[in-house]
C-alpha positions in Angstrom: -7.0 4.2 -3.5 -10.7 4.3 -2.5 -10.9 8.1 -2.8 -14.4 7.8 -4.5 -15.7 5.6 -1.7 -14.1 7.7 1.1 -15.7 10.9 -0.2 -19.2 9.4 -0.5 -19.0 7.5 2.8 -17.8 10.6 4.6 -21.0 12.4 3.7 -23.3 9.4 4.5 -21.7 8.8 7.9 -21.8 12.5 8.8 -25.5 12.4 8.2 -25.9 9.2 10.2 -24.0 10.6 13.3 -26.6 13.4 13.5 -29.5 11.0 13.8 -31.0 10.7 17.3 -32.5 7.4 16.5 -32.7 5.1 13.4 -35.9 4.4 11.6 -36.7 2.3 8.6 -36.9 5.5 6.6 -33.6 7.0 7.4 -31.9 3.6 7.2 -33.4 3.2 3.8 -32.1 6.7 2.7 -28.6 5.9 4.0 -28.5 2.5 2.4 -29.5 4.0 -0.9 -26.5 6.3 -0.7 -24.2 3.4 0.3 -25.5 1.5 -2.7 -24.8 4.4 -5.1 -21.4 4.9 -3.6 -20.5 1.2 -4.2 -21.8 1.2 -7.7 -19.8 4.4 -8.5 -16.7 2.7 -7.1 -17.3 0.0 -9.8 -18.2 -2.8 -7.3 -20.0 -5.7 -9.1 -23.8 -5.4 -8.9 -24.4 -8.9 -7.2 -21.8 -7.9 -4.6 -23.5 -4.6 -3.9 -26.9 -6.3 -3.6 -25.7 -8.8 -1.1 -23.8 -6.2 0.9 -26.9 -3.9 1.2 -29.1 -6.9 2.2 -26.7 -7.9 5.0 -26.4 -4.3 6.4 -30.1 -3.7 6.2 -30.9 -7.0 8.1 -28.5 -6.1 10.9 -29.4 -2.4 11.0 -33.1 -3.2 11.6 -32.2 -5.5 14.5 -33.0 -5.0 18.1 -29.5 -4.0 19.1 -29.5 -0.9 16.9 -32.9 0.2 18.0 -32.0 0.1 21.7 -28.6 1.7 21.3 -28.0 5.2 22.6 -25.9 6.0 19.5 -27.7 4.2 16.7 -25.8 6.1 14.0 -22.4 4.9 15.4 -23.8 1.3 15.6 -24.8 1.5 11.9 -21.3 2.7 11.0 -19.9 -0.3 12.9 -22.2 -2.6 11.0 -21.1 -1.1 7.7 -17.4 -1.5 8.8 -18.0 -5.2 9.8 -19.7 -6.0 6.6 -16.9 -4.4 4.5 -14.4 -6.6 6.4 -16.6 -9.7 5.8 -16.9 -8.8 2.2 -13.1 -8.6 1.7 -12.3 -11.7 3.7 -12.3 -11.2 7.5 -8.5 -11.5 8.1 -5.2 -11.3 6.3 -4.7 -14.5 4.2 -1.0 -15.3 4.6 1.1 -17.2 2.1 1.3 -20.9 2.8 5.0 -21.8 2.5 4.8 -24.9 4.8 6.2 -27.3 2.2 9.5 -29.1 1.8 11.8 -26.4 0.3 11.8 -25.1 -2.3 8.2 -23.9 -1.9 7.0 -23.0 -5.4 4.9 -19.8 -6.0 3.4 -19.7 -9.5 2.4 -16.2 -10.8 -0.4 -16.0 -13.4 -2.1 -13.0 -15.0 -2.7 -11.0 -18.2 -0.1 -9.0 -20.0 0.4 -5.6 -18.5 -1.0 -6.5 -15.1 2.4 -5.9 -13.4 3.2 -9.6 -13.0 7.0 -9.4 -13.5 7.3 -6.4 -11.1 5.2 -8.2 -8.6 7.6 -11.2 -8.7 10.4 -8.9 -7.6 8.3 -7.2 -5.0 7.2 -10.5 -3.5 10.8 -11.8 -3.6 11.9 -8.7 -1.7 9.1 -9.1 0.8 9.9 -12.8 1.4 13.6 -12.0 2.0 13.0 -9.0 4.3 9.9 -10.1 6.2 10.1 -13.9 6.2 13.9 -14.2 6.0 13.6 -16.6 3.0 16.2 -17.3 0.3 14.5 -16.8 -3.0 15.1 -17.9 -6.6 13.1 -16.3 -9.5 12.6 -17.5 -13.1 10.8 -16.2 -16.1 8.9 -18.7 -18.4 7.7 -15.9 -20.7 9.5 -17.0 -23.9 7.2 -14.9 -26.1 8.4 -11.6 -24.8 12.2 -11.6 -24.5 12.1 -8.3 -22.7 10.2 -10.0 -19.9 13.2 -12.2 -19.1 15.6 -9.2 -19.1 13.2 -7.2 -17.0 13.0 -10.0 -14.4 16.8 -10.3 -14.4 17.1 -6.6 -13.7 14.6 -6.3 -10.9 15.9 -9.6 -9.3 19.3 -8.0 -9.1 17.7 -4.8 -7.6 16.1 -6.8 -4.8 19.0 -9.2 -4.3 17.1 -12.4 -5.3 18.8 -15.2 -7.2 17.9 -15.4 -10.9 17.6 -18.5 -13.0 18.5 -17.7 -16.6 16.2 -18.6 -19.5 15.9 -17.8 -23.2 13.3 -17.5 -25.9 14.6 -20.7 -27.5 13.4 -22.9 -24.7 10.1 -24.4 -23.9 8.3 -22.9 -20.8 7.8 -26.3 -19.2 11.5 -27.1 -19.6 12.5 -23.8 -18.0 10.2 -24.4 -15.1 11.6 -27.9 -14.4 15.2 -26.7 -14.7 14.5 -23.8 -12.3 13.0 -26.2 -9.7 16.2 -28.4 -10.0 18.3 -25.2 -9.5 16.4 -24.2 -6.5 16.8 -27.7 -4.9 20.6 -27.8 -5.7 21.2 -24.3 -4.2 18.9 -25.0 -1.2 16.5 -22.1 -1.9 13.5 -21.7 0.4 11.2 -20.3 -2.3 11.0 -20.5 -6.1 8.8 -17.8 -7.7 7.8 -18.6 -11.3 6.8 -15.8 -13.7 4.6 -17.2 -16.4 3.7 -15.6 -19.8 0.9 -13.2 -20.0 -1.6 -12.6 -22.8 -3.8 -9.6 -23.8 -6.8 -11.8 -23.1 -7.7 -15.2 -21.7 -7.1 -17.9 -24.4 -7.0 -21.7 -24.5 -3.3 -22.0 -25.5 -2.2 -19.8 -22.6 -4.3 -21.8 -20.2 -3.0 -25.2 -21.5 0.6 -24.0 -21.1 0.2 -22.7 -17.5 -1.8 -25.9 -16.5 1.2 -28.0 -17.7 3.6 -25.9 -15.7 1.3 -26.1 -12.6 1.1 -29.9 -12.9 4.9 -30.2 -13.2 5.7 -27.9 -10.3 2.8 -28.6 -7.9 3.1 -25.1 -6.4 2.0 -24.4 -2.8 0.7 -21.0 -4.0 -0.8 -20.0 -7.3 -1.3 -16.3 -7.3 -3.3 -14.3 -9.8 -1.9 -10.9 -10.5 -4.5 -8.4 -11.7 -4.6 -4.6 -12.3 -7.0 -2.9 -9.8 -7.8 -0.2 -12.4 -9.7 -2.6 -14.5 -12.5 -2.6 -11.9 -15.2 -5.2 -12.4 -13.1 -6.8 -15.2 -10.5 -7.7 -12.6 -12.9 -9.8 -10.7 -14.3 -11.4 -13.9 -10.8 -12.2 -15.2 -9.8 -13.7 -11.9 -12.9 -15.9 -12.0 -11.9 -17.1 -15.5 -8.4 -18.0 -14.3 -9.8 -19.7 -11.3 -11.9 -22.0 -13.5 -8.7 -23.2 -15.2 -6.2 -23.1 -12.3 -6.5 -23.9 -8.6 -5.8 -20.3 -7.5 -4.9 -19.7 -3.9 -5.0 -16.0 -3.9 -4.8 -12.6 -5.7 -2.2 -9.8 -5.9 -4.0 -6.6 -6.7 -1.6 -4.2 -8.5 -1.6 -0.5 -9.3 -3.9 0.3 -6.4 -2.2 3.7 -6.0 -3.8 4.7 -9.3 -7.2 3.2 -8.6 -9.5 5.9 -7.0 -12.5 3.6 -7.0 -11.5 0.4 -5.3 -14.2 -1.8 -6.8 -11.9 -4.6 -7.6 -10.8 -4.9 -3.9 -14.4 -5.2 -2.8 -15.5 -7.6 -5.6 -12.8 -10.2 -6.0 -13.3 -12.2 -2.8 -17.0 -12.4 -3.3 -16.9 -13.3 -7.0 -14.0 -15.8 -6.9 -14.0 -17.0 -3.3 -10.2 -16.4 -3.4 -8.5 -14.0 -0.9 -6.5 -10.9 -1.9 -3.1 -11.6 -0.3 -1.2 -8.5 -1.4 -1.7 -4.9 -2.7 0.8 -3.4 -5.1 0.9 0.3 -4.0 3.4 1.8 -6.4 6.3 1.2 -8.8 9.1 0.7 -6.3 10.0 -2.8 -5.3 9.2 -1.9 -1.7 5.6 -1.0 -2.7 3.9 -4.3 -1.8 1.9 -4.7 1.4 -0.2 -7.6 2.8 -3.9 -7.1 2.4 -5.7 -6.6 5.8 -9.5 -6.3 5.2 -10.1 -4.6 8.6 -7.4 -2.0 7.8 -8.8 -1.3 4.3 -12.3 -1.0 5.7 -11.0 1.6 8.2 -9.4 3.6 5.3 -12.7 3.5 3.3 -14.6 4.8 6.3 -12.1 7.7 6.7 -10.6 6.3 9.9 -7.1 5.8 8.5 -4.8 2.9 9.1 -2.6 3.8 12.0 -1.5 0.1 12.5 0.0 -0.1 9.0 1.6 3.4 9.5 3.4 2.2 12.7 4.6 -0.9 10.9 6.0 1.3 8.2 7.8 3.4 10.7 9.3 0.4 12.5 10.4 -1.2 9.2 11.7 1.8 7.2 12.9 4.5 9.6 16.6 4.4 10.3 16.7 4.0 14.1 20.3 5.1 14.4 19.7 8.4 12.6 16.6 9.0 14.7 18.6 8.4 17.9 21.3 10.8 16.7 18.7 13.5 16.1 17.3 13.1 19.6 20.7 13.4 21.2 21.5 16.5 19.1 18.2 18.2 20.2 18.8 17.2 23.8 22.1 19.0 23.7 20.3 22.1 22.8 21.6 22.2 19.2 19.3 23.5 16.5 17.4 21.4 14.0 19.0 22.4 10.7 18.3 21.9 7.0 20.4 18.8 6.8 18.2 17.3 9.4 15.1 18.5 7.5 16.4 16.8 4.4 17.0 13.6 6.3 13.4 13.6 7.6 12.1 14.0 4.0 14.2 11.1 2.9 12.9 9.0 5.7 9.3 9.7 4.6 10.2 8.8 1.0 11.5 5.4 2.3 8.1 4.8 3.8 6.3 5.1 0.5 6.2 8.9 0.2 3.8 11.5 1.5 0.8 10.2 -0.4 1.1 6.8 1.2 1.5 8.3 4.7 -1.5 10.6 4.3 -3.7 7.7 3.1 -3.0 6.0 6.5 -3.7 9.0 8.7 -7.2 9.4 10.1 -9.2 12.2 8.6 -6.8 12.9 5.7 -9.5 12.1 3.2 -11.4 15.2 4.3 -8.5 17.5 3.3 -9.2 19.7 0.3 -7.4 18.7 -2.9 -5.3 21.8 -3.1 -3.9 20.9 0.4 -3.2 17.3 -0.6 -1.4 18.5 -3.8 1.0 20.6 -1.7 2.0 17.5 0.2 2.7 15.4 -2.9 5.8 13.3 -3.5 6.8 15.7 -6.3 6.8 18.6 -3.9 8.9 16.6 -1.5 11.4 15.9 -4.4 11.5 19.6 -5.1 12.4 20.3 -1.4 15.2 17.8 -1.5 16.6 19.2 -4.7 16.6 22.7 -3.2 18.5 21.6 -0.1 21.0 19.6 -2.3 21.8 22.9 -4.1 22.9 24.6 -0.8 26.4 24.6 0.7 27.0 22.7 4.0 27.2 26.1 5.7 23.9 27.2 4.3 22.2 24.1 5.5 23.7 24.6 9.0 22.9 28.3 9.2 19.7 28.9 7.1 19.6 32.5 8.3 22.4 33.5 5.9 20.3 32.6 2.9 19.5 36.0 1.4 18.8 37.4 -2.1 21.9 36.4 -4.2 22.1 33.0 -2.4 18.4 32.3 -3.1 18.9 33.1 -6.8 21.9 30.7 -7.0 20.1 27.9 -5.1 17.0 28.3 -7.4 19.2 28.1 -10.5 21.0 25.1 -9.2 17.8 23.2 -8.3 15.7 24.2 -11.3 13.2 26.1 -9.1 12.0 29.6 -8.5 13.1 32.0 -5.7 9.5 31.8 -4.2 10.1 28.0 -3.9 13.2 28.7 -1.7 11.1 31.1 0.4 8.4 28.5 0.8 10.9 25.9 1.9 12.5 28.2 4.4 9.1 29.0 5.8 8.2 25.3 6.2 11.6 24.7 7.8 11.1 27.4 10.4 7.8 25.8 11.3 9.5 22.4 11.7 12.3 24.0 13.7 9.8 25.5 16.1 8.1 22.2 16.5 11.4 20.5 17.2 12.2 23.0 20.0 8.9 22.2 21.6 9.9 18.5 21.7 13.1 19.2 23.6 12.9 18.4 27.3 10.2 15.8 27.1 8.0 17.5 24.6 7.6 14.4 22.5 6.4 12.5 25.6 3.8 15.2 26.3 2.7 15.2 22.7 2.2 11.4 22.8 0.3 11.6 26.1 -2.0 14.2 24.7 -2.9 11.8 21.8 -3.7 8.9 24.2 -7.0 7.4 23.3 -6.7 8.3 19.7 -3.9 5.8 18.9 -3.9 2.0 19.2 -2.1 0.3 22.1 1.6 0.2 21.6 1.7 3.1 19.1 4.0 5.3 21.3 6.5 2.5 21.7 6.4 1.8 17.9 7.8 5.2 17.0 11.5 5.7 16.6 13.2 7.8 19.3 13.2 11.0 17.2 9.9 10.4 15.5 9.7 10.9 11.8 8.8 14.5 12.1 5.3 15.0 10.8 
């Protein structure tokens, strides 16, 4: 997400850093570039105008003129205004109600609403330690009910059965009774979607809202619809008292215009980002972290949180003990590291959060894709335990057998072994306190507490 903005802002900010002092002329040139970057990212025109006006007013202020590094001050102003534009701070779910707290999900058909119900249920169970019941009131699309039943089972949430023969309002009331009887903390209600906003749809969801009195009414919208996402959210907000937005499919949205427009146009905060198809691919929306990503500074805080939440600490500890005993890092360990990265959202998700990754050439990024990681795992799976333990024995005939078994080419096997040798060398350097030295050398470039946030063995990147 935000690739378009990242690329444009990188050029603008590089030019700004080279300025000895800021004048009205070079501020004007820079803001013209910022304006074009935002418009290309499909940010709504009124939002762009207000953003540029705010930045200009602060950039021409006395503090910037007197600064020894005016270019950096202007970058900070742009960062602060991006944060303000998107909502200052993370808007958390308000679940302070007598259980069950009802969360009503609304949105157009195809926006990823049903999947978002499952993702939110998983997030509430894992992060908030809540017991969750989900129900589908979409009687017009029987597949929606089956879909929710399937994904609810996947995330371990209770499912309230419904059918196409019932009225949506009756389903909602019955689900609320079920949630009370089974002492559930949260009830998430999936409502019917339509291909466009229409009166019948709004009347139905208003009736459900009135009957359930939800503490949260979340609008689920596809980020790839750009300005239309903000406009649709505004139309829903006129009919329903929305409390927030879930922006889905952000992994496929290179522009990011919806994320920058929704808060300003609707006045409603983005509460979550859907970052992929997996039920783990939902993250709270932090404006300051997103602004940092847009400006090419990465999002190390979110990266550390991912490490803490997803990395298997026991496996990491075993790897450290193994290395301390002087044993070699082998291909089985390498595979384990790849699987750990996959648990954290894959290589693409990790790279997005690392500072400076936006500047990497496309051909480098493509080599670090999740598909390439999957290929590496398939190759290692085609090896015998002995080959994984002693990679040096993998020669001609073995390479051909492994390539045939994994559906790859011999050159792919050679490439994996080369990458593995590089990783093995790095692991040897980390023996005897090497990791501590590495972390010490990175001091000042990482936020406080980063070193303590990593698992004992690191996830070897």
